[in-house]
C-alpha positions in Angstrom: 57.9 49.8 35.0 61.5 49.5 35.3 63.2 53.1 34.8 66.8 53.2 33.6 69.2 55.2 35.4 68.9 59.0 34.5 71.6 61.1 33.4 72.6 63.6 35.9 72.1 66.4 33.4 68.5 65.5 33.2 68.3 65.5 36.9 69.9 69.0 37.1 67.7 70.4 34.3 64.6 69.4 36.2 66.0 70.8 39.3 66.7 74.1 37.8 63.5 74.2 35.9 60.8 73.3 38.6 59.6 76.2 40.8 59.1 74.9 44.3 56.4 77.4 45.1 54.4 76.2 42.0 54.7 72.7 42.9 53.7 73.0 46.5 50.9 75.5 45.8 49.1 72.7 43.8 48.6 70.8 47.0 49.0 73.3 49.8 47.2 76.8 50.3 50.2 79.2 50.7 50.5 82.6 51.9 53.5 84.9 51.4 55.4 86.0 54.6 58.5 88.1 54.0 60.7 86.2 51.7 58.9 82.7 52.1 55.6 81.2 52.0 53.8 79.5 54.9 50.8 77.1 54.8 49.6 74.1 56.8 51.5 70.9 56.5 50.3 68.2 54.1 52.3 65.5 56.0 50.5 65.9 59.2 47.3 67.5 60.8 47.8 70.9 62.1 45.8 74.3 62.7 48.5 76.8 63.0 50.7 76.7 59.7 54.3 75.4 60.5 55.1 74.5 56.8 57.6 76.8 55.1 58.7 77.1 51.5 61.6 79.2 50.5 61.9 80.0 46.8 65.3 81.4 47.2 66.6 78.3 48.5 64.4 75.8 46.8 63.5 74.1 50.0 60.4 73.4 52.1 60.4 72.7 55.6 57.9 71.8 58.4 58.8 72.8 61.9 56.0 70.5 63.2 57.0 67.0 62.0 60.4 67.7 60.5 59.5 67.0 56.9 61.7 68.9 54.4 63.3 68.7 51.1 63.2 70.2 47.5 60.3 70.0 45.0 61.3 66.4 43.9 61.5 65.2 47.6 57.9 66.9 48.3 56.1 65.1 45.4 58.0 61.7 46.3 56.7 62.1 49.8 53.1 63.2 49.0 52.5 61.0 46.1 54.7 58.0 47.5 56.4 57.7 44.3 59.9 57.0 43.7 62.8 59.5 42.7 63.0 58.5 39.0 59.1 58.5 38.5 58.9 62.0 39.9 61.8 63.4 37.9 60.3 61.8 34.5 56.9 63.3 35.4 58.4 66.7 35.9 60.6 66.5 32.8 57.5 65.6 30.6 55.6 68.6 32.3 58.5 71.1 31.6 59.4 69.6 28.2 63.0 68.6 29.3 64.7 66.0 27.0 65.2 62.9 29.0 68.8 61.5 28.8 69.8 58.2 30.5 73.2 56.8 31.0 72.8 54.5 28.0 71.7 55.9 24.4 69.9 52.5 23.8 67.9 52.8 27.0 67.0 56.4 26.3 65.4 55.2 23.0 63.6 52.3 24.7 62.5 54.7 27.5 61.0 57.3 25.0 59.2 54.7 23.2 57.7 53.1 26.4 56.7 56.6 27.7 55.0 57.4 24.2 53.3 53.9 24.3 52.2 54.5 28.1 50.8 57.9 27.4 48.6 56.5 24.5 47.4 53.7 26.6 46.3 56.1 29.5 44.5 58.2 26.7 42.5 55.3 25.4 41.6 53.8 28.8 40.4 57.4 29.9 38.1 57.5 26.7 36.9 54.0 27.5 36.2 54.9 31.0 33.9 57.7 29.8 32.3 55.5 27.3 31.2 52.8 30.0 30.0 55.8 32.3 27.9 57.0 29.7 26.4 53.8 28.9 25.4 53.0 32.4 23.0 56.0 32.4 21.5 55.0 29.3 18.4 52.5 29.0 20.7 49.8 28.1 22.6 50.2 31.4 19.3 49.9 33.6 19.9 46.6 34.9 23.4 47.3 35.9 22.1 50.5 37.6 19.2 48.4 39.4 22.1 46.1 40.6 24.1 48.8 42.1 21.5 50.4 43.8 19.1 47.7 45.0 21.4 44.7 45.4 24.7 46.5 46.4 23.0 49.5 48.2 25.4 52.0 46.6 24.6 55.7 46.6 24.9 57.7 43.3 27.8 59.7 44.9 29.5 56.3 45.5 29.0 55.2 42.0 30.2 58.5 40.6 33.2 58.4 43.1 34.3 55.1 41.5 33.5 55.9 37.9 31.3 52.8 37.7 30.1 52.0 34.0 28.4 49.4 31.9 29.7 47.6 28.9 27.1 46.9 26.4 26.1 43.4 25.2 27.2 43.8 21.6 30.5 42.0 20.1 32.2 45.2 18.7 30.2 48.2 20.4 33.5 49.5 22.1 35.6 48.2 19.1 33.4 50.7 16.7 33.6 53.6 19.1 37.4 53.5 19.6 38.8 52.2 16.3 36.1 53.3 13.5 34.8 56.5 15.3 37.9 57.7 17.3 40.4 56.3 14.9 42.9 54.6 17.3 44.7 51.6 16.0 43.1 48.2 16.7 46.5 46.9 17.7 46.8 49.7 20.3 43.3 49.3 21.6 44.4 45.5 22.0 47.5 46.5 23.9 45.3 48.4 26.4 43.4 45.0 27.1 40.0 46.3 25.8 39.6 44.1 22.5 40.6 40.7 21.6 41.5 39.1 18.1 39.4 36.4 16.6 40.9 33.1 16.3 40.5 33.2 12.6 40.7 36.2 10.4 41.8 39.8 11.2 38.5 40.8 13.1 38.5 41.9 16.9 35.6 41.8 19.5 35.2 43.6 22.9 36.9 42.0 25.9 33.8 43.3 28.3 30.4 42.6 27.1 27.3 42.9 29.2 29.2 43.5 32.2 29.3 46.1 35.0 32.6 48.0 34.8 34.7 48.9 37.6 37.8 51.2 36.5 41.1 50.1 38.3 43.2 53.2 38.8 47.0 54.0 39.8 48.1 56.0 42.8 47.7 59.1 40.4 44.2 58.5 39.6 44.8 57.2 36.1 42.8 54.4 34.7 45.2 51.6 34.1 42.6 48.7 33.7 39.1 47.3 34.5 37.3 44.7 36.4 34.1 43.4 35.0 31.4 41.7 36.8 28.8 39.7 34.9 25.3 40.4 35.3 23.9 37.4 34.2 25.1 33.5 35.0 28.0 33.9 32.5 31.3 32.6 33.7 33.6 34.0 35.1 31.8 36.1 37.5 34.8 38.6 37.5 36.8 39.3 34.5 40.1 41.6 34.8 42.0 43.4 32.0 45.1 41.3 31.2 48.6 42.6 31.9 49.7 45.5 30.0 52.6 47.9 29.7 50.7 50.0 32.5 48.7 47.2 34.3 50.3 44.8 36.7 47.7 43.7 39.1 50.5 42.3 41.5 51.7 45.9 41.9 48.5 47.6 42.3 45.8 47.9 44.9 42.1 48.8 44.1 41.1 51.9 45.5 44.3 53.0 46.8 44.1 56.2 44.8 41.0 57.3 47.1 42.3 55.6 50.3 45.8 56.9 50.7 45.1 60.3 52.3 42.7 58.3 54.8 45.3 55.8 55.4 47.7 58.4 56.4 45.1 60.4 58.6 43.9 57.1 60.2 47.4 55.6 60.4 46.0 52.3 59.2 45.0 50.6 56.2 42.2 47.9 55.9 42.7 45.2 53.1 39.6 43.4 51.8 39.1 40.9 49.1 36.7 42.4 46.6 35.9 45.4 44.7 32.6 46.1 46.3 34.0 45.5 49.7 36.1 48.5 49.3 33.1 50.5 47.8 30.9 49.3 50.9 33.5 50.4 53.4 34.2 53.7 51.7 30.5 54.6 51.8 30.0 53.5 55.2 32.9 55.9 56.6 35.9 53.9 56.3 37.9 55.3 53.3 41.2 53.8 54.3 40.2 50.6 52.6 41.7 48.9 49.6 41.8 45.5 47.8 44.0 43.1 46.1 42.9 42.4 42.5 41.9 39.0 42.6 45.4 37.7 43.7 46.8 36.8 47.2 48.3 39.9 48.9 51.8 40.1 47.6 54.8 41.7 49.5 55.0 44.6 46.8 51.5 45.5 47.6 52.2 45.4 51.4 55.2 47.7 51.0 53.2 49.9 48.7 50.7 50.3 51.7 53.4 51.0 54.2 54.3 54.2 52.4 51.3 55.8 53.8 51.1 54.8 57.4 53.5 55.8 60.1 52.6 53.1 62.4 53.0 50.5 59.8 49.5 49.2 60.8 47.7 47.0 58.3 44.4 45.1 58.9 43.4 42.3 56.9 39.5 41.8 56.7 39.1 38.9 54.2 36.2 36.8 54.0 35.3 34.6 56.9 35.0 31.3 54.8 37.8 29.0 54.4 38.8 30.6 51.2 39.2 33.8 53.1 41.2 32.1 55.8 43.7 30.4 53.3 43.9 34.0 51.8 44.8 35.5 55.1 47.4 32.8 55.7 48.9 33.4 52.4 49.1 37.2 53.2 50.7 36.4 56.6 53.3 34.1 54.7 54.1 37.2 52.3 54.3 39.5 55.1 56.2 37.4 57.7 59.8 38.8 57.0 58.4 42.5 57.4 56.6 41.5 60.7 59.7 39.8 62.0 61.8 42.8 61.4 59.3 45.2 63.0 58.5 46.8 59.8 54.7 45.9 59.8 52.0 45.7 62.3 49.7 43.0 60.9 46.3 42.6 62.3 43.1 40.3 61.3 39.5 41.5 61.4 37.0 38.6 61.2 33.4 39.4 60.6 30.7 37.4 62.3 28.4 34.8 60.7 30.8 34.3 57.6 30.1 37.7 56.2 32.2 39.8 53.8 32.4 43.4 54.3 30.0 44.2 51.4 27.4 41.9 53.1 27.9 43.3 56.5 27.1 46.9 55.2 24.2 45.8 52.7 21.4 47.1 55.1 19.0 49.8 55.3 19.7 53.3 56.5 17.9 52.4 60.1 20.6 49.7 60.6 23.6 51.4 59.0 24.8 53.5 62.0 24.7 50.2 64.3 26.6 48.2 61.7 29.3 51.2 61.4 29.6 51.3 65.2 29.9 47.5 65.3 32.6 47.4 62.6 34.6 50.2 64.4 34.5 48.1 67.6 35.9 45.0 65.6 38.5 47.3 63.9 39.8 48.4 67.3 39.7 45.0 68.8 41.3 43.2 65.8 44.0 40.8 67.0 47.7 40.7 66.0 48.1 38.2 63.3 50.0 35.9 65.7 47.1 35.7 68.2 44.8 35.1 65.2 46.7 32.4 64.0 47.3 30.6 67.4 43.7 31.0 67.8 42.5 29.6 64.3 45.1 26.6 64.9 43.9 25.6 68.2 40.2 25.7 67.1 41.2 23.0 64.3 41.7 20.3 66.8 39.7 18.5 69.6 42.0 18.9 72.5 40.1 16.1 74.5 41.6 13.6 72.0 45.2 12.8 72.7 46.5 12.6 69.4 44.8 15.9 68.3 46.3 17.4 71.3 50.0 16.1 70.4 49.2 17.7 66.9 48.2 21.0 68.1 51.3 21.1 70.4 53.6 20.4 67.6 51.8 22.9 65.2 51.9 25.6 67.8 55.9 24.8 68.4 56.6 25.0 64.6 54.8 28.5 64.6 56.5 29.9 67.6 60.0 28.6 66.5 59.7 31.1 63.6 59.7 34.0 65.9 63.2 35.6 66.1 62.8 37.6 69.2 63.2 35.8 72.4 61.1 38.0 74.5 58.1 37.7 72.1 58.6 33.8 72.0 58.7 33.5 75.8 55.2 35.6 75.9 53.6 33.4 73.2 54.8 30.1 74.8 53.2 31.0 78.0 50.0 32.1 76.1 49.8 28.8 74.2 50.6 26.6 77.3 47.3 28.4 78.8 45.4 27.5 75.8 46.3 23.9 75.6 46.0 23.5 79.6 42.6 25.5 79.5 43.9 27.6 82.1 44.6 25.0 84.6 47.6 26.5 86.3 49.4 23.3 87.3 48.8 21.8 83.7 49.9 25.1 82.2 53.1 25.1 83.9 54.2 21.6 82.5 53.2 22.3 79.2 55.0 25.6 79.1 58.2 23.7 79.9 57.4 21.2 77.3 56.7 23.9 74.7 60.0 25.4 75.6 61.9 22.2 74.9 59.9 21.8 71.4 60.5 25.5 70.1 63.4 25.0 67.7 66.0 27.6 68.4 64.7 29.1 71.5 66.9 30.6 74.1 66.3 31.4 77.6 66.1 35.1 77.9 69.1 36.7 79.3 70.7 40.1 79.6 71.3 42.0 76.3 74.7 42.6 75.5 73.9 45.5 73.5 73.1 47.4 76.6 73.9 51.2 76.5 72.7 53.9 79.1 70.1 56.1 77.7 72.4 59.3 78.8 75.2 57.9 76.5 72.8 57.5 73.5 71.4 61.0 73.9 74.8 62.7 74.2 76.5 60.6 71.2 73.4 61.5 69.0 73.8 65.2 69.8 77.4 65.4 69.4 77.1 63.4 65.9 74.3 65.6 64.9 76.6 68.6 65.5 79.4 67.5 63.7 77.0 66.7 60.6 75.3 70.0 60.7 78.7 71.9 60.5 80.0 69.7 57.8 76.9 70.3 55.8 76.3 73.8 56.2 79.9 75.3 57.1 82.1 74.1 54.1 85.2 75.9 55.4 85.3 73.6 58.4 85.0 70.4 56.5 88.9 69.9 56.5 89.1 70.3 60.1 86.3 68.0 61.0 87.7 65.1 58.7 91.1 65.7 60.4 89.5 65.5 63.9 87.6 62.3 63.0 90.8 60.7 61.9 93.1 61.6 64.6 90.7 60.7 67.2 89.6 57.4 65.5 86.0 58.4 65.8 83.2 56.8 63.7 79.5 57.7 63.6 77.8 54.7 65.4 74.1 55.6 65.0 72.8 53.9 61.6 71.2 56.9 60.2 74.3 59.1 60.6 76.6 56.4 59.0 74.4 56.4 56.0 74.5 60.1 55.8 78.2 60.3 56.1 78.4 57.7 53.2 76.3 59.7 51.0 78.4 62.8 51.8 81.5 60.8 50.7 79.7 59.7 47.4 78.5 63.1 46.6 82.1 64.6 47.2 83.7 61.9 45.1 81.3 62.5 42.2 81.7 66.4 42.3 85.2 67.1 43.4 86.9 64.2 41.6 89.5 61.5 42.7 88.5 58.4 44.8 88.6 57.9 48.4 90.8 55.6 50.1 89.2 52.4 51.0 91.4 52.0 54.1 90.4 55.3 55.2 86.6 55.4 56.0 86.4 58.9 56.9 88.4 60.1 53.7 90.4 62.4 55.8 93.4 62.9 53.4 91.2 63.3 50.2 91.1 66.0 48.8 92.9 68.0 51.3 96.4 67.2 49.7 95.0 67.5 46.1 95.4 70.5 43.8 93.8 73.9 45.4 91.0 73.6 43.0 89.7 70.3 44.2 90.1 71.4 47.7 88.1 74.6 47.0 85.5 72.6 45.5 85.1 70.5 48.7 84.4 73.5 50.8 82.1 75.2 48.2 80.2 72.1 47.3 76.3 72.4 48.1 76.0 69.1 49.8 72.6 69.7 51.1 71.0 70.1 47.3 72.7 66.8 46.3 71.7 64.9 49.5 68.0 65.8 49.2 67.9 63.8 45.8 69.2 60.7 47.7 66.6 60.7 50.7 64.5 58.5 48.8 67.0 55.7 49.3 67.3 56.1 53.3 65.2 53.9 55.8 65.3 56.8 58.4 64.7 60.0 56.2 62.7 61.5 59.0 65.9 61.6 61.1 68.1 62.9 58.5 66.0 65.6 57.0 66.2 68.1 60.0 69.9 67.9 59.7 69.8 69.4 56.1 67.7 72.3 57.2 68.7 75.2 59.6 66.3 77.0 61.9 67.0 79.8 64.2 68.0 77.4 67.1 70.2 75.1 65.1 71.6 77.9 63.0 72.8 79.7 66.4 74.6 76.3 67.3 77.1 77.0 64.7 78.3 80.2 65.8 81.4 78.7 67.4 82.4 76.1 65.2 85.7 75.3 66.3 84.6 75.0 69.8 81.8 72.8 69.0 84.0 70.6 67.0 86.4 70.0 69.7 83.4 69.4 72.4 81.6 67.1 70.1 84.8 64.9 69.4 85.7 65.0 73.2 82.2 63.8 74.1 82.1 61.0 71.6 85.6 60.0 72.5 84.5 60.1 76.2 81.5 57.9 75.6 83.9 55.2 74.1 86.4 55.5 76.9 83.7 55.3 79.5 82.2 52.1 78.0 85.7 50.5 78.1 86.1 51.6 81.9 82.8 49.8 82.6 84.1 46.7 81.0 87.4 46.8 82.7 85.8 47.4 86.0 83.3 44.3 85.3 86.2 42.0 84.3 88.1 43.0 87.5 85.1 42.2 89.8 84.6 38.8 87.9 88.1 37.8 88.4 88.2 38.9 92.1 85.0 36.9 92.8 86.7 33.8 91.1 89.6 34.1 93.1 87.6 34.6 96.4 86.0 31.2 95.7 89.1 29.4 95.8 90.8 29.4 99.4 94.6 29.2 98.4 94.1 31.8 95.8 92.4 34.1 98.4 95.6 34.2 100.4 97.5 35.1 97.4 95.1 37.9 96.8 95.5 39.4 100.2 99.4 39.1 100.4 99.7 40.7 96.9 96.9 43.3 96.8 98.9 46.3 98.0 101.3 45.6 95.2 98.6 45.4 92.7 97.1 48.6 93.8 100.5 50.3 93.6 102.0 52.3 90.5 104.6 49.8 90.1 105.2 48.9 86.4 103.8 45.5 85.6 107.3 44.5 84.3 108.8 45.0 87.6 106.5 42.9 89.6 106.1 40.1 86.9 108.3 37.9 88.7 106.9 38.2 92.3 103.2 37.8 91.7 101.4 35.0 90.3 99.9 35.2 86.6 96.4 35.5 87.5 97.0 38.5 89.7 99.2 40.2 87.1 96.1 40.2 84.8 94.3 42.1 87.8 97.1 44.5 87.9 97.0 45.3 84.2 93.3 45.7 84.3 93.8 48.2 87.1 96.4 50.3 85.3 94.3 50.3 82.1 91.2 51.6 84.2 93.2 54.3 85.8 94.9 55.3 82.7 91.5 55.8 81.0 90.1 57.7 84.0 93.0 60.0 83.7 92.4 60.7 80.0 88.8 61.3 80.8 89.7 64.4 83.0 91.9 65.5 79.9 88.7 65.1 77.8 86.5 67.0 80.2 88.8 69.8 80.2 88.3 69.9 76.3 84.3 69.4 76.5 83.1 70.8 79.6 83.4 74.5 78.6 81.3 74.1 75.6 79.2 71.0 76.3 76.2 73.1 76.5 76.6 74.0 72.9 75.9 70.3 72.0 73.1 69.9 74.3 71.2 73.1 73.7 71.5 73.2 70.0 70.8 69.5 68.9 
């Protein structure tokens, strides 16, 4: 659902009411150690506890993986839910009135939450009703189908809470409306009954069907899938869209698979309910399914919350319909794949089987099938390799017209790749396939494909090259400035002034994001508005009334920033800056020295980069001059003057204009080198502070 913006008072009330130890203890076994609690981290596998919870600070932090935050952040990361969803859930649990930024939104939100709670309750009761019916004599046919045809074990049937909808027209209606007393209109909103075309009577939506509950990530039933046990059409009947059931936003089995997805660092996506159950039973609990629709980008993004490597394997049916479904899913995922946000692979089972068929075997064969599936999973090709292979197989390359069609189709596919190196690799690969590994033919085909691929550029040297040492030093220096700013409020004015005076900007994307959030928090809590022409906000609120200045230095930035981490793309890189351990805390003992050293290091990196550019420009101009005979003589004649310290204006009338450019480049270069020596005097005594404690 679309949750309106929550009022800051509600967020603050939730933060104050929640005890982080109580929240974490519901999911982690904690032991008290001094003033803190320790346990094994729920975000990565470990045997020695490195996960700490501080009730005094209201924070948790893992020294193993760097995860950290407050109680809200803990639930967001563990349950993969949005900030607003977690706050609303905690507000309801602690009976905190929910305020929004709009009174009308508040009323609508409260009404919506009330309706949702009632629908969850009705669906939970209906689930128990269907489960009970499956165990009765009227459900015997459904039990036989599950055990004999689908080879599902009793524990799997219970795990997925399978049930049976009796054949009568008003069996569930009678139970929920007449016996339990729920309003018929509410049961209809839950998608369980339907009104007759004439009159005011209702009948059950699911009749004589095997019932498969569909749950959200919290394990709450939100809808059902019903499979016919006869020849009645449709074979599968799903719940309609309701206030809590949107099949494009859900994945079947995710509530049971999310922990396994995190542990295996991959998600398997199949087509059907029974594919999911068969794979879970066979030992692949990282499996989910879309709900009868093409896999949407929203569903893909939902899965990506649980896998660090962003790896999803599509195991759709091997028939033409399954291939079309895979093609549609690839189309939905294309943007994410091209950006590097998703590693998509395709698993194809042999002999046109789906996953449920593959594992519908006796116990003696099951172990071999499990091993075979694991091999297929390990060897599943990347989506592009699969698409290329599938595309080539559609054509008879011995026929000239089909050969040309295959070449054109491959060119159109490769032209979509934004990365030049990747395009180069696959152009060569496709040329080998088309040339059937004839080396001479492959060479000609590769050149032809290069010409056909739209937007292709021959690979060249990256203009964004940067030395690793520069990057590491820049990262360390920026981290120290940000740590000081976050944890030593009395030095915030000095850091602002330093950044402005030296014209320093944070260059790493996650550091820039963090600084923007810092400015936003300060604006919200200290009043005033920063100058848009001053990105580092150096003058505000230093020259404001004393009270505002005091607020700036005393503001608890860390608490407020934790609430914004759900918006960060690189939260794992930012979280360690918000938490101090013994090592990083000791790096703040001499803050003035660290500020001076970090600023000097950042400025030095910029100046060194400019020096490299000046030197490269000098070399290019000299090479050009040496290629021209008359100009070479001028260079030899005036080189002593160019290398002298004479002012440019004094020699402008003496040497040719092109050589004046060389003189200017040389002087600028040596001015920068002299300035670098000054910077070294500032940073060298304290450079170890940056390198040792970052």
